[in-house]
A tleap script that builds the chain and sets N, CA, C and O, in Angstrom:
source leaprc.protein.ff14SB
mol = sequence {
  NMET SER PHE ASP PHE TYR LYS ARG ALA ALA
  ILE VAL CYS ARG ALA ILE PRO CYS GLY LYS
  ALA ALA SER TYR GLY GLN ILE ALA LEU LEU
  CYS GLY LYS PRO LYS ASN ALA ARG GLN VAL
  GLY TYR ALA LEU ASN ARG GLY ARG LEU GLY
  ASP GLY ILE PRO ALA HIE ARG VAL VAL ASN
  GLY ARG GLY PHE LEU SER GLY ALA ALA SER
  PHE GLU THR ASP ASP MET GLN ARG ARG LEU
  LEU GLU SER GLU GLY VAL GLU VAL GLU ARG
  THR ASN ASP GLY CYS ARG VAL ASP LEU LYS
  ARG PHE GLY TRP HIE ASN THR MET GLU GLU
  ALA ILE GLU PHE ARG GLU MET PHE GLU ARG
  LEU GLY CILE
}
set mol.1.N position { 0.767 -1.029 0.132 }
set mol.1.CA position { 0.022 -0.386 0.336 }
set mol.1.C position { 0.683 1.036 -0.194 }
set mol.1.O position { 1.850 1.115 0.190 }
set mol.2.N position { 0.277 2.135 -0.939 }
set mol.2.CA position { 1.429 3.184 -1.106 }
set mol.2.C position { 0.945 4.007 0.051 }
set mol.2.O position { -0.186 3.864 0.515 }
set mol.3.N position { 2.021 5.072 0.618 }
set mol.3.CA position { 2.385 6.073 1.693 }
set mol.3.C position { 1.395 7.225 1.136 }
set mol.3.O position { 1.000 8.138 1.860 }
set mol.4.N position { 1.124 7.122 0.111 }
set mol.4.CA position { -0.134 8.256 -0.422 }
set mol.4.C position { -1.372 8.049 -0.183 }
set mol.4.O position { -2.062 9.017 0.137 }
set mol.5.N position { -1.926 6.808 -0.275 }
set mol.5.CA position { -3.058 6.512 0.096 }
set mol.5.C position { -3.039 6.681 1.981 }
set mol.5.O position { -3.882 7.458 2.430 }
set mol.6.N position { -2.175 6.021 2.928 }
set mol.6.CA position { -2.415 6.946 3.932 }
set mol.6.C position { -2.535 8.347 4.733 }
set mol.6.O position { -2.901 8.737 5.842 }
set mol.7.N position { -1.811 9.084 3.057 }
set mol.7.CA position { -1.656 10.211 3.576 }
set mol.7.C position { -3.455 10.726 3.451 }
set mol.7.O position { -3.911 11.332 4.421 }
set mol.8.N position { -4.168 10.513 2.520 }
set mol.8.CA position { -5.318 10.352 2.147 }
set mol.8.C position { -6.229 9.990 3.132 }
set mol.8.O position { -7.079 10.711 3.654 }
set mol.9.N position { -5.970 8.730 3.363 }
set mol.9.CA position { -6.849 8.405 4.727 }
set mol.9.C position { -6.825 9.184 6.009 }
set mol.9.O position { -7.824 9.490 6.659 }
set mol.10.N position { -5.511 9.489 6.321 }
set mol.10.CA position { -5.490 10.697 7.725 }
set mol.10.C position { -6.150 12.005 7.322 }
set mol.10.O position { -6.331 12.724 8.305 }
set mol.11.N position { -6.635 12.622 5.979 }
set mol.11.CA position { -6.889 13.364 5.510 }
set mol.11.C position { -8.772 13.788 5.881 }
set mol.11.O position { -9.513 14.640 6.371 }
set mol.12.N position { -8.731 12.409 5.185 }
set mol.12.CA position { -10.194 12.528 5.492 }
set mol.12.C position { -11.005 11.948 6.830 }
set mol.12.O position { -12.126 12.338 7.157 }
set mol.13.N position { -10.013 10.671 7.734 }
set mol.13.CA position { -10.547 10.219 8.702 }
set mol.13.C position { -10.513 11.789 9.755 }
set mol.13.O position { -11.538 12.161 10.327 }
set mol.14.N position { -9.415 12.431 9.846 }
set mol.14.CA position { -9.710 14.248 10.269 }
set mol.14.C position { -10.431 14.657 9.929 }
set mol.14.O position { -10.720 15.462 10.815 }
set mol.15.N position { -11.592 14.849 8.635 }
set mol.15.CA position { -12.834 15.638 8.268 }
set mol.15.C position { -14.079 14.864 9.209 }
set mol.15.O position { -15.055 15.590 9.399 }
set mol.16.N position { -14.133 13.852 9.651 }
set mol.16.CA position { -15.432 12.906 10.089 }
set mol.16.C position { -15.583 13.816 11.063 }
set mol.16.O position { -14.676 13.878 11.892 }
set mol.17.N position { -17.023 14.948 11.234 }
set mol.17.CA position { -17.451 15.405 12.134 }
set mol.17.C position { -17.899 14.479 13.885 }
set mol.17.O position { -18.456 13.411 14.142 }
set mol.18.N position { -17.224 15.721 14.835 }
set mol.18.CA position { -17.053 15.143 15.880 }
set mol.18.C position { -19.391 14.690 15.955 }
set mol.18.O position { -20.337 15.320 15.484 }
set mol.19.N position { -19.328 13.349 16.788 }
set mol.19.CA position { -20.435 13.102 16.830 }
set mol.19.C position { -21.032 12.240 15.606 }
set mol.19.O position { -22.170 11.777 15.527 }
set mol.20.N position { -20.303 12.170 14.957 }
set mol.20.CA position { -20.463 11.559 14.091 }
set mol.20.C position { -19.803 9.871 13.436 }
set mol.20.O position { -18.697 9.638 13.923 }
set mol.21.N position { -20.290 8.779 12.492 }
set mol.21.CA position { -19.057 7.519 12.888 }
set mol.21.C position { -19.457 7.534 11.025 }
set mol.21.O position { -20.494 7.888 10.462 }
set mol.22.N position { -18.023 6.941 10.393 }
set mol.22.CA position { -17.951 6.769 9.284 }
set mol.22.C position { -17.341 5.370 8.985 }
set mol.22.O position { -16.695 4.744 9.826 }
set mol.23.N position { -17.556 4.991 7.913 }
set mol.23.CA position { -17.544 3.241 7.661 }
set mol.23.C position { -15.535 3.183 7.286 }
set mol.23.O position { -14.901 4.218 7.081 }
set mol.24.N position { -15.080 2.200 7.282 }
set mol.24.CA position { -13.795 2.262 6.624 }
set mol.24.C position { -14.068 1.960 5.183 }
set mol.24.O position { -13.237 2.420 4.400 }
set mol.25.N position { -15.012 1.315 4.699 }
set mol.25.CA position { -15.223 1.565 3.272 }
set mol.25.C position { -15.696 2.987 2.551 }
set mol.25.O position { -15.640 3.271 1.355 }
set mol.26.N position { -16.236 3.884 3.795 }
set mol.26.CA position { -16.524 5.065 3.045 }
set mol.26.C position { -15.156 5.968 3.472 }
set mol.26.O position { -15.201 6.974 2.764 }
set mol.27.N position { -14.392 6.001 4.025 }
set mol.27.CA position { -12.670 6.355 4.128 }
set mol.27.C position { -12.162 6.262 2.741 }
set mol.27.O position { -11.872 7.274 2.103 }
set mol.28.N position { -12.011 4.675 2.108 }
set mol.28.CA position { -11.349 4.131 0.987 }
set mol.28.C position { -11.759 4.911 0.052 }
set mol.28.O position { -10.951 5.461 -0.697 }
set mol.29.N position { -13.494 5.142 -0.091 }
set mol.29.CA position { -14.266 5.510 -1.855 }
set mol.29.C position { -13.352 6.934 -1.904 }
set mol.29.O position { -12.599 7.200 -2.840 }
set mol.30.N position { -13.557 7.803 -0.721 }
set mol.30.CA position { -13.090 9.188 -0.309 }
set mol.30.C position { -11.618 9.527 -0.753 }
set mol.30.O position { -11.078 10.536 -1.207 }
set mol.31.N position { -11.225 8.339 -0.450 }
set mol.31.CA position { -9.548 8.354 -0.768 }
set mol.31.C position { -9.536 8.002 -2.387 }
set mol.31.O position { -8.452 8.248 -2.917 }
set mol.32.N position { -10.300 7.604 -3.041 }
set mol.32.CA position { -10.855 7.160 -4.542 }
set mol.32.C position { -10.313 5.624 -4.835 }
set mol.32.O position { -10.030 5.113 -5.919 }
set mol.33.N position { -10.266 5.090 -3.571 }
set mol.33.CA position { -9.983 3.879 -3.341 }
set mol.33.C position { -10.826 2.549 -2.867 }
set mol.33.O position { -10.522 1.631 -2.105 }
set mol.34.N position { -11.967 2.812 -3.603 }
set mol.34.CA position { -13.034 1.861 -2.852 }
set mol.34.C position { -13.040 0.643 -2.664 }
set mol.34.O position { -13.975 0.026 -2.153 }
set mol.35.N position { -11.935 0.140 -3.079 }
set mol.35.CA position { -11.675 -1.612 -2.571 }
set mol.35.C position { -10.629 -1.749 -1.524 }
set mol.35.O position { -10.038 -2.828 -1.477 }
set mol.36.N position { -10.395 -1.059 -0.897 }
set mol.36.CA position { -9.282 -0.720 0.115 }
set mol.36.C position { -9.848 -0.190 1.221 }
set mol.36.O position { -9.499 0.924 1.611 }
set mol.37.N position { -10.868 -0.975 1.920 }
set mol.37.CA position { -11.781 -0.918 3.370 }
set mol.37.C position { -10.593 -1.365 4.307 }
set mol.37.O position { -10.144 -0.747 5.273 }
set mol.38.N position { -10.147 -2.703 3.749 }
set mol.38.CA position { -9.397 -3.014 4.786 }
set mol.38.C position { -8.036 -2.573 5.300 }
set mol.38.O position { -7.467 -2.833 6.360 }
set mol.39.N position { -7.601 -1.691 4.059 }
set mol.39.CA position { -6.040 -0.849 4.475 }
set mol.39.C position { -6.491 0.404 4.954 }
set mol.39.O position { -5.586 1.228 4.822 }
set mol.40.N position { -7.580 0.928 5.489 }
set mol.40.CA position { -8.190 1.688 5.931 }
set mol.40.C position { -7.939 0.733 8.174 }
set mol.40.O position { -7.579 1.044 9.309 }
set mol.41.N position { -8.279 -0.011 7.659 }
set mol.41.CA position { -8.433 -0.470 9.206 }
set mol.41.C position { -7.295 -0.970 9.540 }
set mol.41.O position { -7.092 -1.064 10.750 }
set mol.42.N position { -6.287 -1.407 8.654 }
set mol.42.CA position { -5.326 -1.649 9.185 }
set mol.42.C position { -4.221 -0.287 9.186 }
set mol.42.O position { -3.117 -0.418 9.714 }
set mol.43.N position { -4.529 0.680 8.711 }
set mol.43.CA position { -3.641 1.810 8.808 }
set mol.43.C position { -4.076 2.336 10.042 }
set mol.43.O position { -3.225 2.956 10.680 }
set mol.44.N position { -5.271 2.226 10.553 }
set mol.44.CA position { -5.998 2.487 11.508 }
set mol.44.C position { -5.240 1.971 12.743 }
set mol.44.O position { -4.902 2.730 13.652 }
set mol.45.N position { -4.950 0.456 12.740 }
set mol.45.CA position { -4.954 -0.085 13.468 }
set mol.45.C position { -3.544 -0.359 14.324 }
set mol.45.O position { -3.209 -0.698 15.459 }
set mol.46.N position { -3.000 -0.035 13.186 }
set mol.46.CA position { -0.833 0.158 13.196 }
set mol.46.C position { -0.385 1.332 13.145 }
set mol.46.O position { 0.718 1.625 12.684 }
set mol.47.N position { -1.583 2.488 13.836 }
set mol.47.CA position { -1.349 3.969 14.001 }
set mol.47.C position { -0.234 4.785 12.534 }
set mol.47.O position { 0.475 5.783 12.666 }
set mol.48.N position { -0.371 4.185 11.605 }
set mol.48.CA position { 0.004 4.437 10.270 }
set mol.48.C position { -0.179 5.803 9.746 }
set mol.48.O position { 0.502 6.326 8.865 }
set mol.49.N position { -1.549 6.524 10.625 }
set mol.49.CA position { -2.256 7.493 9.926 }
set mol.49.C position { -1.681 8.797 10.956 }
set mol.49.O position { -2.088 9.945 10.777 }
set mol.50.N position { -0.943 8.539 11.765 }
set mol.50.CA position { -0.584 9.641 12.279 }
set mol.50.C position { -1.243 10.119 13.647 }
set mol.50.O position { -2.182 9.448 14.077 }
set mol.51.N position { -0.803 11.256 14.372 }
set mol.51.CA position { -1.415 11.322 15.613 }
set mol.51.C position { -2.574 12.157 15.137 }
set mol.51.O position { -2.636 12.408 13.933 }
set mol.52.N position { -3.598 12.662 16.043 }
set mol.52.CA position { -4.753 13.345 16.322 }
set mol.52.C position { -5.802 13.057 14.565 }
set mol.52.O position { -6.058 13.942 13.748 }
set mol.53.N position { -6.181 11.628 14.472 }
set mol.53.CA position { -6.767 10.834 13.927 }
set mol.53.C position { -8.042 10.484 15.093 }
set mol.53.O position { -7.788 10.002 16.198 }
set mol.54.N position { -8.864 10.681 14.818 }
set mol.54.CA position { -10.148 10.227 15.179 }
set mol.54.C position { -10.917 8.770 14.968 }
set mol.54.O position { -12.117 8.644 14.723 }
set mol.55.N position { -9.874 7.619 15.132 }
set mol.55.CA position { -10.066 6.176 14.888 }
set mol.55.C position { -10.969 5.894 15.227 }
set mol.55.O position { -11.579 5.118 14.491 }
set mol.56.N position { -11.738 6.382 16.718 }
set mol.56.CA position { -12.931 5.804 17.361 }
set mol.56.C position { -14.254 6.077 16.597 }
set mol.56.O position { -15.310 5.487 16.826 }
set mol.57.N position { -13.990 7.463 15.249 }
set mol.57.CA position { -15.431 7.387 14.672 }
set mol.57.C position { -15.185 6.308 13.472 }
set mol.57.O position { -15.752 6.686 12.446 }
set mol.58.N position { -14.614 5.282 13.345 }
set mol.58.CA position { -14.819 4.762 12.058 }
set mol.58.C position { -14.889 3.269 12.532 }
set mol.58.O position { -14.073 2.563 13.125 }
set mol.59.N position { -16.267 3.019 12.018 }
set mol.59.CA position { -16.865 1.667 11.977 }
set mol.59.C position { -16.673 0.729 10.797 }
set mol.59.O position { -16.153 1.184 9.778 }
set mol.60.N position { -17.105 -0.729 10.861 }
set mol.60.CA position { -17.477 -1.485 10.080 }
set mol.60.C position { -18.641 -0.770 8.830 }
set mol.60.O position { -19.201 0.324 8.752 }
set mol.61.N position { -18.643 -1.612 8.241 }
set mol.61.CA position { -20.304 -1.176 7.192 }
set mol.61.C position { -21.420 -1.476 7.591 }
set mol.61.O position { -22.397 -0.903 7.110 }
set mol.62.N position { -21.539 -2.280 8.402 }
set mol.62.CA position { -22.789 -2.270 9.623 }
set mol.62.C position { -23.200 -1.481 10.833 }
set mol.62.O position { -24.217 -1.680 11.497 }
set mol.63.N position { -22.215 -0.490 11.057 }
set mol.63.CA position { -22.039 0.207 11.977 }
set mol.63.C position { -21.542 -0.631 13.381 }
set mol.63.O position { -21.492 -0.131 14.504 }
set mol.64.N position { -21.248 -1.793 13.086 }
set mol.64.CA position { -20.320 -2.349 14.461 }
set mol.64.C position { -19.017 -1.561 14.716 }
set mol.64.O position { -18.251 -1.010 13.925 }
set mol.65.N position { -19.000 -1.669 15.994 }
set mol.65.CA position { -17.249 -0.863 16.826 }
set mol.65.C position { -16.367 -2.437 16.318 }
set mol.65.O position { -16.786 -3.563 16.592 }
set mol.66.N position { -15.494 -2.231 15.785 }
set mol.66.CA position { -14.483 -3.321 15.188 }
set mol.66.C position { -13.223 -2.782 15.244 }
set mol.66.O position { -12.300 -3.434 14.756 }
set mol.67.N position { -12.945 -1.401 15.895 }
set mol.67.CA position { -11.276 -1.624 16.146 }
set mol.67.C position { -10.969 -1.622 17.315 }
set mol.67.O position { -10.170 -0.767 17.697 }
set mol.68.N position { -11.479 -2.525 18.193 }
set mol.68.CA position { -11.140 -2.458 19.828 }
set mol.68.C position { -9.299 -3.009 19.967 }
set mol.68.O position { -8.671 -3.013 21.026 }
set mol.69.N position { -8.814 -3.378 18.771 }
set mol.69.CA position { -6.966 -3.954 19.063 }
set mol.69.C position { -6.629 -1.868 18.918 }
set mol.69.O position { -5.484 -1.569 19.256 }
set mol.70.N position { -7.323 -0.933 18.577 }
set mol.70.CA position { -6.252 0.029 18.256 }
set mol.70.C position { -6.722 1.024 19.652 }
set mol.70.O position { -6.358 2.194 19.771 }
set mol.71.N position { -7.290 0.552 20.304 }
set mol.71.CA position { -7.520 1.127 21.815 }
set mol.71.C position { -7.230 0.599 22.795 }
set mol.71.O position { -7.318 -0.628 22.821 }
set mol.72.N position { -6.714 1.415 24.132 }
set mol.72.CA position { -6.093 1.073 25.393 }
set mol.72.C position { -6.993 -0.335 25.877 }
set mol.72.O position { -6.461 -1.445 25.918 }
set mol.73.N position { -8.469 -0.090 26.242 }
set mol.73.CA position { -9.704 -0.926 26.497 }
set mol.73.C position { -10.333 -1.403 25.430 }
set mol.73.O position { -10.229 -0.893 24.314 }
set mol.74.N position { -11.154 -2.595 25.742 }
set mol.74.CA position { -11.986 -3.074 24.816 }
set mol.74.C position { -13.267 -1.928 24.562 }
set mol.74.O position { -13.905 -1.796 23.518 }
set mol.75.N position { -13.382 -1.399 25.427 }
set mol.75.CA position { -14.178 -0.258 25.363 }
set mol.75.C position { -14.249 1.274 25.139 }
set mol.75.O position { -15.188 2.014 25.434 }
set mol.76.N position { -13.255 1.551 24.648 }
set mol.76.CA position { -12.583 2.500 24.906 }
set mol.76.C position { -13.567 3.787 23.765 }
set mol.76.O position { -14.146 4.858 23.946 }
set mol.77.N position { -13.142 2.401 22.005 }
set mol.77.CA position { -14.289 2.839 20.953 }
set mol.77.C position { -15.903 3.691 21.392 }
set mol.77.O position { -16.469 4.733 21.059 }
set mol.78.N position { -16.169 2.570 22.289 }
set mol.78.CA position { -17.674 2.852 22.485 }
set mol.78.C position { -17.964 4.149 23.695 }
set mol.78.O position { -18.932 4.904 23.603 }
set mol.79.N position { -17.187 4.211 24.539 }
set mol.79.CA position { -16.990 5.246 25.232 }
set mol.79.C position { -16.851 6.438 24.602 }
set mol.79.O position { -17.706 7.299 24.809 }
set mol.80.N position { -15.589 6.744 23.589 }
set mol.80.CA position { -15.197 8.102 23.119 }
set mol.80.C position { -16.723 8.453 22.244 }
set mol.80.O position { -17.381 9.484 22.377 }
set mol.81.N position { -17.056 7.270 21.323 }
set mol.81.CA position { -18.271 7.688 20.633 }
set mol.81.C position { -19.274 8.246 21.484 }
set mol.81.O position { -19.700 9.382 21.278 }
set mol.82.N position { -19.803 7.328 22.697 }
set mol.82.CA position { -20.965 8.214 23.351 }
set mol.82.C position { -20.376 9.410 24.134 }
set mol.82.O position { -21.228 10.090 24.706 }
set mol.83.N position { -18.617 9.951 24.326 }
set mol.83.CA position { -19.088 10.850 25.137 }
set mol.83.C position { -19.387 11.768 23.862 }
set mol.83.O position { -19.965 12.807 24.181 }
set mol.84.N position { -19.153 11.646 22.607 }
set mol.84.CA position { -19.387 12.742 21.385 }
set mol.84.C position { -21.211 12.971 21.213 }
set mol.84.O position { -21.678 13.868 20.511 }
set mol.85.N position { -22.005 12.056 21.936 }
set mol.85.CA position { -23.054 12.211 21.922 }
set mol.85.C position { -23.617 10.955 20.651 }
set mol.85.O position { -24.664 11.157 20.036 }
set mol.86.N position { -22.962 9.990 20.456 }
set mol.86.CA position { -23.027 8.705 19.267 }
set mol.86.C position { -23.866 7.892 20.563 }
set mol.86.O position { -23.511 7.982 21.738 }
set mol.87.N position { -25.087 7.059 20.068 }
set mol.87.CA position { -25.352 6.186 21.134 }
set mol.87.C position { -24.994 5.001 20.242 }
set mol.87.O position { -25.170 4.914 19.027 }
set mol.88.N position { -24.552 4.260 20.928 }
set mol.88.CA position { -24.104 2.839 20.491 }
set mol.88.C position { -24.997 1.586 21.265 }
set mol.88.O position { -24.963 1.203 22.434 }
set mol.89.N position { -25.727 1.168 20.208 }
set mol.89.CA position { -26.409 -0.212 20.671 }
set mol.89.C position { -25.613 -1.464 21.278 }
set mol.89.O position { -24.676 -1.748 20.533 }
set mol.90.N position { -25.676 -2.110 22.141 }
set mol.90.CA position { -25.251 -3.392 22.652 }
set mol.90.C position { -26.171 -4.361 22.050 }
set mol.90.O position { -27.346 -4.401 22.413 }
set mol.91.N position { -25.598 -5.323 20.945 }
set mol.91.CA position { -26.334 -6.357 20.348 }
set mol.91.C position { -25.631 -7.652 20.801 }
set mol.91.O position { -24.652 -7.725 21.545 }
set mol.92.N position { -26.430 -8.844 20.112 }
set mol.92.CA position { -25.949 -10.270 20.374 }
set mol.92.C position { -24.536 -10.026 19.739 }
set mol.92.O position { -23.634 -10.103 20.574 }
set mol.93.N position { -24.219 -9.809 18.740 }
set mol.93.CA position { -22.894 -9.399 17.873 }
set mol.93.C position { -22.179 -8.377 18.352 }
set mol.93.O position { -21.005 -8.741 18.423 }
set mol.94.N position { -22.294 -7.439 18.661 }
set mol.94.CA position { -21.282 -6.342 19.180 }
set mol.94.C position { -22.106 -4.996 19.617 }
set mol.94.O position { -23.298 -4.766 19.823 }
set mol.95.N position { -20.982 -4.265 19.655 }
set mol.95.CA position { -21.687 -3.151 20.001 }
set mol.95.C position { -21.816 -2.614 18.202 }
set mol.95.O position { -21.266 -3.107 17.217 }
set mol.96.N position { -22.791 -1.400 18.308 }
set mol.96.CA position { -23.483 -0.795 16.934 }
set mol.96.C position { -23.822 0.443 16.739 }
set mol.96.O position { -24.743 0.854 17.445 }
set mol.97.N position { -23.440 1.031 16.128 }
set mol.97.CA position { -24.057 2.658 15.860 }
set mol.97.C position { -24.950 2.507 14.688 }
set mol.97.O position { -24.620 1.961 13.636 }
set mol.98.N position { -25.805 2.894 14.879 }
set mol.98.CA position { -27.304 3.186 13.967 }
set mol.98.C position { -26.486 4.568 12.978 }
set mol.98.O position { -26.320 5.763 13.224 }
set mol.99.N position { -26.034 3.492 11.537 }
set mol.99.CA position { -24.942 4.539 10.674 }
set mol.99.C position { -26.214 5.446 9.474 }
set mol.99.O position { -25.863 6.110 8.500 }
set mol.100.N position { -27.460 5.248 9.849 }
set mol.100.CA position { -28.800 6.043 9.312 }
set mol.100.C position { -28.432 7.021 10.341 }
set mol.100.O position { -27.701 7.890 9.866 }
set mol.101.N position { -28.582 7.114 11.078 }
set mol.101.CA position { -28.796 8.173 12.444 }
set mol.101.C position { -27.542 9.162 12.775 }
set mol.101.O position { -27.544 10.391 12.842 }
set mol.102.N position { -26.224 8.028 13.005 }
set mol.102.CA position { -25.184 8.981 13.813 }
set mol.102.C position { -24.176 8.753 12.414 }
set mol.102.O position { -23.027 9.121 12.660 }
set mol.103.N position { -24.336 8.283 11.155 }
set mol.103.CA position { -23.420 8.218 9.803 }
set mol.103.C position { -22.935 9.451 9.639 }
set mol.103.O position { -23.477 10.498 9.993 }
set mol.104.N position { -21.440 9.257 8.851 }
set mol.104.CA position { -20.951 10.849 8.575 }
set mol.104.C position { -21.606 10.812 6.850 }
set mol.104.O position { -21.000 10.277 5.920 }
set mol.105.N position { -22.780 11.417 6.740 }
set mol.105.CA position { -23.197 11.469 5.540 }
set mol.105.C position { -22.836 12.620 4.371 }
set mol.105.O position { -23.509 13.550 3.926 }
set mol.106.N position { -21.514 12.160 4.077 }
set mol.106.CA position { -20.999 13.169 3.380 }
set mol.106.C position { -21.389 13.621 2.025 }
set mol.106.O position { -21.924 12.739 1.354 }
set mol.107.N position { -21.247 14.828 1.429 }
set mol.107.CA position { -21.532 15.233 0.178 }
set mol.107.C position { -20.866 15.275 -1.092 }
set mol.107.O position { -19.648 15.425 -1.189 }
set mol.108.N position { -21.900 15.101 -2.393 }
set mol.108.CA position { -20.823 14.956 -3.882 }
set mol.108.C position { -19.758 15.926 -3.667 }
set mol.108.O position { -18.629 15.591 -4.024 }
set mol.109.N position { -20.020 17.674 -2.868 }
set mol.109.CA position { -19.114 18.830 -2.938 }
set mol.109.C position { -17.701 18.208 -2.054 }
set mol.109.O position { -16.579 18.597 -2.378 }
set mol.110.N position { -17.925 17.075 -0.763 }
set mol.110.CA position { -17.035 17.178 -0.488 }
set mol.110.C position { -15.890 16.082 -1.142 }
set mol.110.O position { -14.676 16.037 -1.336 }
set mol.111.N position { -16.840 15.417 -1.304 }
set mol.111.CA position { -16.318 14.146 -2.124 }
set mol.111.C position { -14.749 14.847 -3.142 }
set mol.111.O position { -13.558 14.548 -3.050 }
set mol.112.N position { -15.395 15.744 -3.955 }
set mol.112.CA position { -15.058 16.233 -5.289 }
set mol.112.C position { -13.996 17.322 -4.005 }
set mol.112.O position { -12.850 16.994 -4.313 }
set mol.113.N position { -13.948 17.717 -3.558 }
set mol.113.CA position { -13.167 18.631 -2.358 }
set mol.113.C position { -11.939 17.937 -2.131 }
set mol.113.O position { -10.869 18.317 -2.606 }
set mol.114.N position { -12.071 16.972 -1.445 }
set mol.114.CA position { -11.033 15.704 -1.530 }
set mol.114.C position { -10.314 15.272 -2.718 }
set mol.114.O position { -9.084 15.226 -2.698 }
set mol.115.N position { -10.943 14.971 -3.692 }
set mol.115.CA position { -10.231 14.466 -5.063 }
set mol.115.C position { -9.391 15.610 -5.261 }
set mol.115.O position { -8.167 15.482 -5.300 }
set mol.116.N position { -10.234 17.256 -5.450 }
set mol.116.CA position { -9.006 18.250 -5.642 }
set mol.116.C position { -8.162 18.344 -5.147 }
set mol.116.O position { -7.024 18.503 -5.589 }
set mol.117.N position { -8.748 18.221 -3.450 }
set mol.117.CA position { -7.057 18.492 -2.729 }
set mol.117.C position { -6.236 17.674 -2.951 }
set mol.117.O position { -5.108 18.162 -2.879 }
set mol.118.N position { -6.247 16.597 -3.202 }
set mol.118.CA position { -5.074 15.270 -2.778 }
set mol.118.C position { -4.688 15.412 -4.673 }
set mol.118.O position { -3.753 14.675 -4.987 }
set mol.119.N position { -5.168 16.070 -5.623 }
set mol.119.CA position { -4.648 16.132 -6.937 }
set mol.119.C position { -3.637 17.195 -6.439 }
set mol.119.O position { -2.460 16.923 -6.675 }
set mol.120.N position { -3.936 18.581 -5.665 }
set mol.120.CA position { -3.421 19.457 -5.493 }
set mol.120.C position { -1.973 19.544 -4.460 }
set mol.120.O position { -1.059 20.313 -4.162 }
set mol.121.N position { -2.554 18.043 -4.145 }
set mol.121.CA position { -0.779 18.179 -2.674 }
set mol.121.C position { -0.102 16.748 -3.021 }
set mol.121.O position { 0.631 16.156 -2.229 }
set mol.122.N position { -0.525 16.159 -4.608 }
set mol.122.CA position { -0.272 15.472 -5.447 }
set mol.122.C position { 0.403 14.150 -4.986 }
set mol.122.O position { 1.555 13.721 -5.048 }
set mol.123.N position { -1.364 13.440 -4.255 }
set mol.123.CA position { -1.286 12.241 -3.221 }
set mol.123.C position { -2.367 11.276 -3.501 }
set mol.123.O position { -2.487 10.265 -2.809 }
savepdb mol mol.pdb
quit
């Protein structure tokens, strides 16, 4: 995976608004690499995106919290989301965010802005 992808992912992750969650696939799509959702997870897990990344706001495509390995405790991602007003439901399959309600519904204009920014930055 290219270092440029990590730069893009860091920029997109930092743009996730407080009180919202985004999926790994959504981040990959906004980075221009829609098939690289797993790479987003890998980068978040390994800390490859640098400091100041709100990794707790990234969940899987069904809204499940799946990044426990990236945090100091198993429930830290849930606690961080809840501290921002995101409701986290406990289910038999795990903790889940309702992406219809708390998902980051980025606009087409935002997607275009990211693409243009990446072109300007040469990444």
